[in-house]
C-alpha positions, -999 to +999 in steps of 0.1 A: +150+755+537+155+723+558+174+693+546+174+657+558+203+634+548+205+596+550+229+572+536+217+541+517+236+517+493+265+540+486+242+568+476+233+599+495+196+607+494+189+643+502+154+656+506+150+693+503+120+714+510+116+733+478+087+745+457+081+733+422+050+734+401+035+700+391+013+693+361-017+706+381+000+739+389+000+731+426+033+732+445+051+700+455+072+699+486+100+676+496+112+661+463+142+637+467+175+646+451+198+616+446+235+622+443+261+595+438+289+597+464+310+567+453+345+578+442+350+578+405+375+551+393+397+559+364+396+534+335+433+527+339+426+513+374+403+485+363+412+450+374+436+433+349+413+404+343+383+424+333+367+410+302+359+444+288+394+457+291+412+466+259+445+482+271+466+462+294+498+478+310+522+458+288+503+470+257+506+506+268+543+501+274+547+487+239+528+517+225+552+541+244+583+522+231+573+520+195+555+553+190+576+582+175+565+615+159+576+605+124+557+572+123+542+566+089+506+556+084+516+522+072+539+518+102+509+529+124+488+501+109+516+476+116+518+488+152+480+485+156+483+449+143+510+441+168+490+455+197+459+435+185+480+403+184+493+411+219+458+417+232+446+383+218+476+366+234+470+382+268+434+371+267+444+336+258+472+333+284+449+347+312+419+326+302+397+357+299+363+349+286+341+374+267+315+394+286+278+384+286+252+404+267+215+402+261+203+400+225+181+430+218+159+410+194+153+377+212+163+386+248+187+356+251+219+360+271+251+349+255+288+356+252+297+386+231+328+386+208+360+404+219+368+438+204+399+443+184+425+471+183+419+493+152+444+518+138+422+548+150+420+532+185+458+531+185+460+568+176+434+577+203+452+556+229+484+575+222+465+606+232+447+590+261+480+577+277+499+609+268+523+592+244+517+621+219+503+656+222+466+660+217+470+684+187+491+657+169+465+631+177+436+650+160+457+657+129+469+621+127+434+608+131+423+630+102+452+619+080+444+582+088+408+587+077+419+602+044+446+576+038+422+548+046+397+561+020+424+566-007+439+531-002+405+513+003+415+500+038+393+487+066+395+500+102+424+476+109+445+488+079+438+458+058+428+461+021+390+459+019+376+428+001+363+433-034+327+423-038+310+415-071+273+420-076 
């Protein structure tokens, strides 16, 4: 088996002489194999002004400071609200504009809306940034889901609006 390797646009294109059967049953030789050689970048290393970024370093620090194992679910909802307020303020102070998106229906490009920090996002962030053990995160996420249904709360911990038919 012989291999030829060339480098183009941060990708390594490797052509191997190998036999595969095509739709006609005849062998095909020299199929290209494309493999990405760019180093993977961790999500924590994104530029601070990125429009898609949800968790800024000062928010992670606040999460570390205010998280404790005995945090109640109501306290957790309050922490999520504080983190969401902090995120909105960071975006305002740094003049971060929402990312562009293409409408799937009409094809028009426009600005999307910014995401918010939900209670479950706060729970998962505690696991992601190693503020709490993974086993505690799974259990707490299940408890939040049950608590949310029992108290008729939305994903942000706010009482769901009553609608009349």
